[in-house]
N, C-alpha and C positions, 0 to 999 in steps of 0.2 A: 856915736860912732859904732859901727858894727864890729863885733869881736870875732876874730879869726880863731876858731877852735881846732883847725886842722892839725896843728902841731901839738895839741894837748892829748897826751896818752889816755888820761882818765876819760876824756870825752869820747875818744875812739872806742875804748873798751865798753863804755855804756851804750854807745850807738850800735856796736856790733852785737852786744848781748840782747839789746832790745829787738833788733831785727831777727835774731835767732829765736827769741821768745815768741815772736809773731808767726813763727813757722816758715820763715823765708829761708831760701838757700843762698848763702853768701859766697861770693867769688873773690879770691885774693886779688885778681887783676882789677876788678871793678872797684874794690875798696881802696887799693893803692892809688888809683886815679882820683877817686873821690876825696881822699885825705891828703893826696900829694906826698905820699911816702912810698918806700920800696915794698915789694911783696914780702921780703924777709921780715920787715917790720910788722906787717899784718900777720905773718906766720907766728911771730913772737907774741903778738896780742892774743891770737887764738890759743897758743900754748899757755899763756897766763890765765885765760878764762878756764881752760881745762883744769889747771892746777887749782883754781879757786873752787870749782865745782867738786873736785876730789877732796879738798880740805874742809869744806863746810859740812853741814848736817846731812847732805845727800850721801847715801851708801854707795858702794862701788856698783856702777852700772845703772843706778837709778836715773841719773841725768848725765848725759855726756854729749860731746860734740863729735860727730862722725863725718867722714868725707864720702860723698856719693860721686863715683866716677861718671855715671851716666848723665847726671845733672851738672857735673863740673863744679861742685862747690861743697861747702860745709853746712850741716843742719843739726838741729838740737833734737836729741832723743830723750823722752821722758819715761820714767818707770811705768811699766804696764799696769801696775796695780792702782795707779792714780789717774791715768789717762787712757781712755778707750782708743783703740785703733780705728782706722777708717772702716775696716770690714765690720768691726763690732758695732760701730755707730749705725752703719747702713742696716745691718741685720736687726738691731733693736728698733730702729725707726719703722721698719717693715712690720715687725711684730706688733708694735703699738697701733699702727694704722689698721692692720687686719683685726685686731682685738675689738675695736670699736668700744673700748671700755670707758672712754672719757668724753665729756662734752667738747665741743670744738675749741673753746677757750683754753681748757686745760691741756688738750692735745697739742695745740700750737705752742703753748708754753714749754711743754716737755720736749717737743721736737727741737725747738730753738735752743734749749739748754744742751741737748745732745749734740747738735751741730757745732756748738761752741767748743766741743772737744776736738774738732777736726781743724787742721791747719787751713788758713784762708784759701789757698789754692785748691786743696782737695774738697773743701766745704762746698764750693760751687758745684763740683761734680756730684756729690751726695745729694745736694738740693735738687739738681736736675733729675736724679733717679727717683726721687720721692714726690716731685712737684705735682704730677697729675693725680696721684692718690690723695695727697693732702688737699688739693683743690676740690676733688670730688668726694671728700670724706662726708659720710652721712652718720651723724651721732645717733645714739639710741633714743627712743621716744621719750624716756623720762627726762632727759635734758638736764640732769642735776650735776652740780659739782660734787666730787666725791673725795678728793685728796685729803682735805682737812678732816672730814668725818671719819675716813679710814684711820687716820692717825689717832683721833680721839678714841675710837673703838680699841685700837691697839694698846692704848694706855690702860683702859679698863681690864684688858686681858692680862697685861703685865702685872697689875696690882691685884689680880684675882678679885675684882669688885663686881658684884651683881648689878645688872642694869635693868632699867624699866623703860619700855618704849611702846609706841602704838605701831601696829603692823597692818598694812593694807594688803589684803590677799588679792590674787589675780581676778577674783570675781567682784572686787570692790568692797567687800566686807572688811571692817576695821576691828581689830582685836587688841587688847592690852596684854602685854607679856612681861614677865619678870624672869630674867635669864642669867645663867652663869656663863659668860662668854669664854671660849677657849681657843678660837682660831679665826683667822680671816683667810678666805680662799677665793680663787678666781676660776671661773669655768664658763664656757659657752657665752661670752659677751658680758657676763655679770660678776660682780663681787658678792660674796656671801659671808655672813657671820655664822659660825658654828658654835652652838652652846647647848647646855643642859637646862631643862626647865627647873626653875628654882623650887617649885613645889614637889619635885621628885616624881611627877606624873609619868615620865618616860625614862626608861633605863638607857636608851640609846640617844645619841646626839641629834639635835634638831637644827635644821638649816633655814636661814632667813636671808632673802635678797636684800642687800644693803640699801639699794635705792628705794625700797618700799618701807623702810623704817623711818619713823617720825618721832621727834622729841625724845631721843634717847638720852637718858640721864643716869648718872651713877647713884646708887642708893646708900653709899658709905658702908654697905655690908660686904664683908670679905668672906670668901668661901675657901675651903681647904680641900685639896684633892691629894691623897697619898701618892707618893712617887710611883708606886707600882700601878696605880690607876690613872696616871697622867694621860691626857688626850694626845695622841700621836697623829698630827695632821697629815704626815706623809703616808702612814698606813691607811688612814681614812680615805685619802684621795685615791689610793689604789683600789678601793672597794666601793666607791660610790660612782654612779652613772647619772649624768645630767643633774647632779646635786639633789637627787631624790633620796632623802634619808629614810631610815626605818630600821627594823631589826636585821641582824646579820643573817644572811641566807647562803646556802650552797646550792648551786644550780648545775646540772649536768645536761649537755646537749650535744647533738651531732651537727657537724658543719661540713657542707659539701661544696662550698664556694671556691672561687679561683685563687684566693689569697688568704691563707691561714695567718700570714704575717700581720695583716690588718686586724685580725681578731686578737692576736697577742698584744698588738700595740694599743688597741682599744680597751682591753681587759687585762690590766697588769698582773692580776692574780690567776689568770688562766693557766691551766695545766693540761697538756695533751695526754690523755689516758691511753689512746690507741689510734691506729690508722689502718683502715681496710679499704682498698680500692679508692683512694683519694677522699675517703669520708673519715673525718676526724671526730673522735669522741673527746669532748673537752669538759673539764670541771672548773668552776669559777666560784669564788667567795665574794659576796657583795652585800652592801647595805640596801635595804628598801626595794622598791619596785622599778627603779630607773632602768634596771637591766631588761625589763620586759619591753620597753620602748625600743631598745637596740635590737633585741632578738626579733621583734616583729618587722623591723626595717630590713631584715635580711631575707624576708619572704621564704620561698621554698628551699633556700639553702640551709635553713636551720630547722631542726626537729628537737623539741624539748623532751628529754628522757626522764629527768627527775628534778 
């Protein structure tokens, strides 16, 4: 015999909360018809759920039931620090697609998990906005899965453990390296490992493309860097172009292009020394020769002074 749960308050509360949890907007009128009770009874159910959320481990405002006049019903709001908004999910998906950082399998997995942060109704809208880009996505030529390897490298960095690996250069030559890893960075489609050569042959950090590293293993040898000498990846990023490492340099040049803003965005350490007739004299501090590639790309708009 079928059991009639309509008169059971516990069942109503569970059913209402389950619908709210799915991201649905609930209507008192529809629920009163569904459970064959008055709208006042449904209102008391909603008030009971609000009280439950307030009395449990959720802090004030973290999870609450709000009324939306435009949609004519109640919906569940989750705390922002745990759940991404529709706008944040869409923006993050777009960045992932544009980065081309991952193989198709890892990209699809990441997008799927991001979309699960969106309510079912809005999820379809976000899916439509990224569908074409996801379908036409072209992964990088190396085609390697990187997520697990990036995590493994991060553990070596955390433990200050020297690693040994085989590195395949862009000309196909393979070299063995022993490195003190200090940071993982992303730039221009690729992930990079930043480290110092274990033999002390270079005073400045060396950069390795992660997808070109093979058989990376910890050596069980820990290294120590005094706090004052700790590698600062934020400061390094401001001073490196196209991840070409090298000694720290100071370059002064004149810029006569139409957008000095693009120069300041590209070169975070850039300082405008003077401006004469829309010609800017700019000084920048950078690592290595990567800056040369950018300066050459500006053609006649750039003149190197020092």
